[in-house]
C-alpha positions in Angstrom: 0.0 0.0 0.0 1.2 3.5 -0.7 2.2 5.5 2.3 2.4 8.8 0.5 0.7 11.7 2.2 -1.4 14.5 0.8 -0.7 18.0 2.3 -3.3 20.7 1.7 -1.6 23.9 0.6 -3.7 26.1 3.0 -5.4 25.6 6.4 -9.1 24.7 6.0 -10.3 28.2 7.0 -8.4 30.0 4.2 -8.5 30.1 0.4 -11.1 29.4 -2.3 -13.1 26.1 -2.1 -12.8 23.4 -4.7 -13.4 19.9 -3.5 -10.4 19.1 -1.2 -8.5 21.9 -3.0 -8.2 19.8 -6.1 -7.6 21.8 -9.3 -10.6 23.5 -10.9 -11.0 21.9 -14.4 -14.3 22.5 -16.0 -13.2 21.2 -19.4 -13.3 17.4 -19.7 -9.8 15.9 -19.9 -8.0 12.6 -19.3 -8.1 12.5 -15.5 -8.9 9.7 -13.1 -11.8 11.3 -11.3 -13.9 14.4 -11.8 -16.0 15.9 -9.0 -19.1 17.4 -10.5 -21.7 19.5 -8.8 -25.4 19.6 -9.8 -27.1 22.4 -7.7 -30.6 21.4 -8.6 -33.5 21.0 -6.2 -36.7 21.9 -8.0 -38.1 18.4 -7.9 -38.1 18.1 -4.2 -41.5 17.2 -2.6 -41.0 18.7 0.9 -38.1 21.0 1.9 -35.9 22.7 -0.7 -32.3 23.7 -0.3 -30.3 20.9 -1.8 -29.2 23.3 -4.6 -26.8 24.6 -2.0 -25.4 21.0 -1.3 -22.4 21.0 -3.7 -21.1 24.3 -2.3 -21.4 23.0 1.3 -19.8 19.7 0.5 -16.9 21.5 -1.1 -16.5 23.7 1.9 -16.4 20.8 4.4 -14.1 18.8 2.1 -11.3 21.1 3.3 -11.3 19.1 6.5 -10.1 16.0 4.6 -6.5 15.6 5.5 -5.8 13.1 2.7 -4.9 9.7 4.1 -7.6 7.0 4.7 -6.4 4.9 7.6 -9.2 2.3 7.3 -8.4 1.6 3.6 -4.7 2.5 3.8 -4.7 4.7 0.8 -4.1 8.4 0.0 -6.6 8.9 -2.8 -5.4 12.4 -3.7 -1.9 11.2 -4.5 -2.9 7.8 -6.0 -5.4 9.5 -8.4 -5.6 12.5 -10.6 -8.6 14.3 -9.2 -10.2 17.5 -10.4 -13.1 19.6 -9.4 -15.2 19.9 -12.6 -17.4 22.7 -11.3 -21.2 22.7 -11.6 -23.6 21.6 -14.3 -25.6 24.6 -15.7 -29.0 23.6 -14.3 -32.3 25.2 -15.2 -34.3 25.4 -12.0 -37.7 25.7 -13.8 -37.2 22.8 -16.2 -36.3 19.3 -15.0 -36.0 17.9 -18.5 -33.6 20.7 -19.6 -31.6 20.1 -16.4 -31.4 16.3 -17.1 -30.2 17.0 -20.7 -27.5 19.3 -19.3 -26.4 16.6 -16.8 -26.3 14.0 -19.5 -24.3 16.1 -21.8 -21.7 17.1 -19.1 -21.5 13.5 -17.7 -21.1 12.1 -21.2 -18.2 14.4 -22.0 -16.3 13.4 -18.8 -17.0 9.7 -19.2 -15.9 9.8 -22.8 -12.6 11.5 -21.7 -12.0 8.4 -19.5 -12.8 9.9 -16.1 -14.8 8.4 -13.3 -17.5 10.7 -12.0 -18.4 11.6 -8.5 -21.4 13.8 -8.5 -22.6 16.2 -5.7 -26.3 16.9 -5.6 -28.8 18.4 -5.7 -31.9 16.3 -5.3 -32.2 12.6 -6.2 -33.8 13.3 -9.6 -30.3 13.8 -10.9 -29.5 10.1 -10.5 -31.6 9.2 -13.6 -29.5 11.1 -16.2 -26.3 10.0 -14.5 -27.4 6.3 -14.7 -28.3 6.9 -18.4 -24.8 8.0 -19.2 -23.0 5.4 -17.1 -25.2 2.6 -18.6 -24.3 3.9 -22.1 -20.6 3.2 -21.2 -20.9 0.1 -19.0 -24.2 -1.5 -19.9 -26.8 -2.3 -17.2 -25.5 -1.4 -13.8 -25.4 -3.0 -10.4 -26.8 -0.3 -8.2 -26.4 0.1 -4.5 -29.0 2.7 -3.4 -28.8 4.1 0.1 -32.0 5.9 1.0 -34.9 6.1 3.5 -37.3 6.0 0.5 -37.5 3.6 -2.4 -37.9 6.4 -5.0 -39.8 4.1 -7.3 -43.1 5.9 -7.4 -44.6 6.2 -10.9 -45.3 9.9 -10.2 -45.4 12.2 -7.2 -47.6 14.7 -9.0 -50.3 13.7 -11.5 -48.9 13.4 -15.0 -45.3 14.2 -14.0 -42.9 11.4 -14.6 -39.8 13.0 -13.3 -39.1 14.1 -9.7 -36.8 13.1 -6.9 -39.3 10.3 -6.0 -39.2 8.6 -9.4 -35.7 8.1 -10.7 -35.4 4.4 -10.1 -38.7 3.3 -11.7 -37.7 5.3 -14.8 -34.2 3.7 -14.7 -35.7 0.2 -14.5 -38.1 1.0 -17.3 -35.2 2.1 -19.5 -33.1 -1.0 -18.7 -30.3 1.0 -17.0 -30.2 -1.3 -13.9 -29.4 -4.9 -13.7 -32.5 -6.3 -11.9 -30.4 -9.1 -10.3 -28.1 -6.5 -8.6 -30.3 -3.6 -7.5 -30.1 -3.2 -3.7 -32.0 -0.6 -1.7 -30.5 -0.1 1.7 -31.9 1.8 4.7 -35.6 2.0 3.6 -37.9 3.0 6.5 -40.6 5.3 7.7 -44.3 5.8 6.9 -45.6 5.5 3.4 -48.9 6.2 1.7 -49.7 2.5 1.8 -48.3 -1.0 1.6 -48.1 -0.8 -2.2 -45.1 1.6 -2.0 -42.8 -1.2 -0.9 -44.5 -3.8 -3.0 -44.1 -1.8 -6.2 -40.3 -1.5 -5.5 -40.1 -5.3 -5.0 -42.0 -6.0 -8.2 -39.5 -3.9 -10.1 -36.8 -6.3 -8.9 -35.3 -4.3 -6.0 -33.7 -6.2 -3.1 -34.9 -4.0 -0.3 -33.0 -4.2 2.9 -35.1 -2.1 5.3 -33.7 -0.6 8.4 -35.7 -3.2 10.5 -34.1 -6.0 8.6 -30.6 -4.4 8.9 -31.0 -4.1 12.7 -32.0 -7.7 13.0 -29.0 -9.0 11.1 -25.2 -8.8 11.7 -23.6 -6.1 9.6 -21.1 -8.7 8.3 -24.0 -10.8 7.0 -25.5 -7.8 5.2 -22.1 -6.9 3.7 -21.6 -10.5 2.5 -25.0 -10.4 0.7 -24.3 -7.0 -0.9 -20.9 -8.3 -2.3 -22.4 -11.6 -3.5 -25.3 -9.9 -5.4 -23.0 -7.3 -7.0 -20.2 -9.7 -7.9 -18.1 -8.4 -10.8 -20.8 -6.2 -12.3 -20.0 -2.5 -12.9 -21.4 -0.9 -9.7 -23.0 2.6 -9.4 -23.5 3.8 -5.9 -26.3 6.4 -5.3 -26.4 7.8 -1.8 -29.3 9.9 -0.5 -28.1 11.4 2.8 -31.6 10.9 4.3 -30.6 7.2 4.5 -28.7 8.4 7.6 -30.6 9.1 10.8 -31.4 12.8 11.2 -29.6 12.8 14.5 -26.4 12.5 12.3 -27.6 14.2 9.2 -30.4 16.7 9.9 -29.7 18.8 6.8 -31.9 17.1 4.3 -35.3 17.7 2.7 -37.2 14.6 3.7 -35.8 13.3 7.0 -36.9 10.0 8.4 -36.1 8.8 12.0 -34.5 5.5 12.7 -31.7 5.5 10.1 -28.1 4.6 9.9 -25.4 6.1 12.1 -22.5 7.9 10.5 -20.2 5.0 11.5 -22.4 2.4 9.9 -22.6 4.1 6.5 -18.8 4.6 6.5 -18.4 0.8 7.2 -21.0 0.0 4.5 -19.2 2.1 1.8 -15.8 0.7 2.8 -17.1 -2.9 2.3 -17.2 -2.2 -1.4 -13.4 -2.3 -1.7 -12.4 -4.6 -4.5 -15.7 -4.3 -6.4 -16.0 -2.8 -9.9 -17.1 0.7 -8.8 -17.8 3.0 -11.8 -19.7 6.0 -10.4 -21.1 7.6 -7.3 -23.5 10.3 -6.4 -24.2 12.0 -3.0 -27.5 13.8 -3.0 -30.2 15.5 -0.8 -27.8 17.5 1.4 -29.7 20.6 2.3 -27.5 23.0 4.3 -30.3 25.5 5.3 -31.6 22.8 7.7 -28.2 22.2 9.4 -26.5 25.2 10.8 -23.9 22.9 12.4 -22.8 21.5 9.0 -22.6 17.9 10.4 -24.6 16.7 7.3 -22.1 18.1 4.8 -19.2 17.0 6.9 -20.5 13.4 6.7 -21.2 13.9 3.0 -17.7 15.1 2.2 -16.3 12.1 4.1 -18.5 9.7 2.1 -17.1 11.1 -1.1 -13.6 10.7 0.4 -14.4 7.0 1.1 -15.5 6.5 -2.5 -12.4 8.2 -3.8 -10.5 5.8 -1.6 -12.3 2.8 -3.2 -11.3 4.1 -6.6 -7.7 4.6 -5.5 -7.6 1.0 -4.2 -9.0 -0.3 -7.5 -6.3 1.7 -9.3 -3.6 0.3 -7.1 -4.7 -3.4 -7.6 -5.1 -3.0 -11.4 -2.0 -2.7 -13.6 -4.1 -1.2 -16.3 -5.4 1.5 -14.0 -9.0 2.6 -13.7 
């Protein structure tokens, strides 16, 4: 394992924020990883504010000192990482925003970069899955969330919102139905059909009740077995975490994961074929302490570390 260290050029309270002070590079180029912001929240169904998520995540990323002791890797030295800036979203038009996300993501993926995307609400996952599936084929998807997000519509006649991305993705054949895992689902719903519909689509739903009744090692073993060697896309709604640890989100649900548990669950993906990651639904206006964006920045760091470990174990690189 590499023991190189990453030394930030400035203390965390000084300077201009890019993610972890990585170079700002808005033009797609041949790098290992591009951090992309999508400041869009117009499809939220309760509290807005996630358009400010990318900025908050970048700010708290300045606390990342660079070396991951759990995974024994320094991702900022093992990888070429850039901050790609933000997609030019259209707050009044979700379809125009989705087209902009697809175009930007396509450019970076065609340049050979892996994408880590900072939301924004969860509607952004659909265009990201489209572009990743175009490169890798149907994807294994690990979906952290309090909600299944497989409703046919949240508003009559409207097919696209932050509650519908995964039913649309399944309809479009973007997700491998044998390897779609929802993790952390809980809370009240409009009726029993909400969960039944997700299961009929092919989701393996691990509710929080089931998670608490099993050993974490057993859950991890199932996740790894289901994913296998498939290309894996991880989509992480911060409301999968209990609001005691992540209050800054638009649709909080009590009884979720602790911060430590989600760090462990992300780390368990080491060695799998990770191809993309998004971190969504961070809403800074509802968290003046910033603990939500601190956790979010650390989850991005963990995923970067997974990519760095993959790079280290593969002679051909990423």
